[in-house]
N, C-alpha and C positions, 0 to 999 in steps of 0.2 A: 605555309602552302596548303594547309588543310589535309584532305584525305587523298590518298593515292591507292588505286586498286591494284593488287598484285595478281597477275595471271601467269602461272607457270604451266606452259602448254607442252613441256617435255620435248621429245625428239620430233623435229618438224623440218621438212624441206625448206630451204632458204626462200624459194619463190613464194611459198604459202605464208611464211612469217613476214616477208616483205609486204605482201598484199594486206595482211592484217595490220601491220604498222601503218601503212598508208591510210587504211580506213579509220583507225583510231586518231591518227594525226589530223586528217581532214575534218573529222567530227569535232575535235577539240578546237581547231582553228576556226571552224564555222561558228561554234558556240561563242568563242571570244569576239569574233566580228559582230555577233548579235548582242554583245554586251552581257553574256551569260558566263558562268564559271566553267561549265563543262566538266567531263570526267577525265581525270588524269590517271595514267596507267604505267605500271612497271611490268613490262612483258619479259618473261624469262623463258629461255629456250635452249635446246641442244640441237645443233645442225649436223646432218650427214656432211661428208667432206665437200667443202666448197671454198673457192677463192673469190674475194671481192676486191675490186679496184675503185678507189675513191676518185672524185671528179678532177682532182689535181694530180692524180697518180700517173705513172708511166708504165705502159704495157711491157716495156723491156724488163721490168722487175718480175714478170712472170717468166720463168726460165725454161718452160716446157711448152710443147705444142698441144693442140686439141686431142690428137690421137693418144698422147701420153696421159692427158687428164682422164680420158675415158678408160684407159687401162688401169688406173688406180681408183676408179670409181668416184671421181671428183667432177664438179661443175664449176663454172666461172661466170661472174656477173660484173658488169660495170654499173656502179650505183652513184647516188647523189650525196653521199656524205663527204666530209673532208678526209684528208689523209691519202696514203698510197695503198699498196696491196697488202692484204692480210689473209690469213687462213682461219676458217671455222671448221670444227669437226667434233668427233665423238670424244667425250671426256672433257669438254670445254663448256663452261658456263657463259652464255651470251645473254646480255640484258639490254633491252630497248626501253628506256624511260621516255614516255610521251607526256611532257610537262609544259606548263605555261610559266616561264621564268619570271614574268612580270608580276605574278601574284606575290612573289617574295622579294621583289626588287633586286633580282640577281642578274648580273651580266653573264654572258656566255662563258667568259673566262672564269668567273666565280663558280659557275655550275660545273665546269670541267674539273676545277680544283677539288670540289666536294665529291665528285664522282671518283676521282683518283683516291681521295682520302678514304672513301668508303671501302675501296679495294685494299688499300694499305692496311686498314684496321682489320679487314677480314683475314688476310693472309697472316697477320700478326698472331691470330688465334692458333695458327699452326706452327708458330715458332719462327716465322720468316720476317726478317727485317727488310722492308722495301722502301722505295722513295721515288723521287722524280729526277728526270734527266733534263737539264736546261735545254730549251729549244725543241723539245720533243714531248708530245703528249704520251700518256700511258703510265704504267707502273713498272719500275725497274728494280732489279737486285744489283747491288754494288754499282750504282749509277755513275759514280765518279772514278771507278777503278778500271783496270784493263780488262776485267772480266764482266763488264756490264752486259746484262741480259734481261730481256723483257718478259714479264710474267703475265701482263695484261695489256692488250691493245685498246685504244679508245679512238673513236671517230664519230663525230656528231654533226648533224644538220639542224639548223634552226631557221624558222620563218616566222617573223613577227614575235619572236621569243618563244615560239612553240617548238619543242625539240623532238627529234627522232634519231634512230640509230643509237649507238651507245658503247658498250664495252664487251670484251671477250677475254675471260680469265681462264688460263690454262690450269686445269685441275689434274686430270690423269690423261692428258692429251698425248697422242702419238706425235712426238716432235719431229719425226722424220718428214712429215708433210711440209714442214717449213723449209726443208732443204731445196724445194722446187721453186722458191721465190726469194727475192730480197725483202725480208719482212719489213713492211712500212718504209721501204726504200733504202734500208740500211744494209751495207755490205760488210761492216766491221763490228757488228754486235750480234749477240746470240739471243736465243729464246730459252725459256725454261718453264717449269710447271711446279705446282705444289708437290706432286709426286717426286719429281726429279730432285727438288731441293731437300725433301724431308724423308722420302721413302713411304710416306703415308698415302693412302688411297681413299680419301673421303668421298662420299657420294655427292653427286651434283645437288641433290635435294638438301643435304646438310649444308653445303657451302652457300646455296641460294638462301636458306633461312638466315644464316649468319650475315650474309651481305645485306639482306633486306633490313635487318635491325640497324646496321651501321648506316645504311643509306637514309633510312628514316630519321636517324639522329642528326646526320649531317645536313639534311634538307629541312629539318624542322617540321616534318609532316607525319601524319598517322598512316601507317601502312595497313591495309586491310584486304 
């Protein structure tokens, strides 16, 4: 895949990060249509409290009204990725890879698998054994057991094999914010974080650096 620019922009409002995503996505898509390689980017960010609903999601999975959202300092957006509703907030590492999958002859399914694998290997560095749940994207703890709980949500959009949106890994996230939704549409499964599973409180910068290494290895690209 060649080179991917890593841009860690830190704590950023969702609307601003979404606008930046769109700019990078449109620029890469335009380069591709012109027969040029274009710049590929891994955008890393931490959002203030926000709920996002994917294009195939159901508003009924948001369990509170606008007044309550305001009272907890949260915002809400309907967006164009796949998947249902999820939460982004402080202590959560969010990544938006803007990539052209055709450069590496990857299908969207292959890409999502490698994105999940990058997270699985990242949390393994903190002593966490994670895996996949059949029929559901994301990274899970005890996926086949009665205590299945999601540590990382994944939702992706692709147009002409150019991707946007991505993953949200709970590091030291306040998990109470998930109680106001049916996360990703599930009513019978929980959520967790690196802190909840291990008692550790790594910085987002540390986790981002470790994820970036694994992502580069999985995608076969140079992160810079």
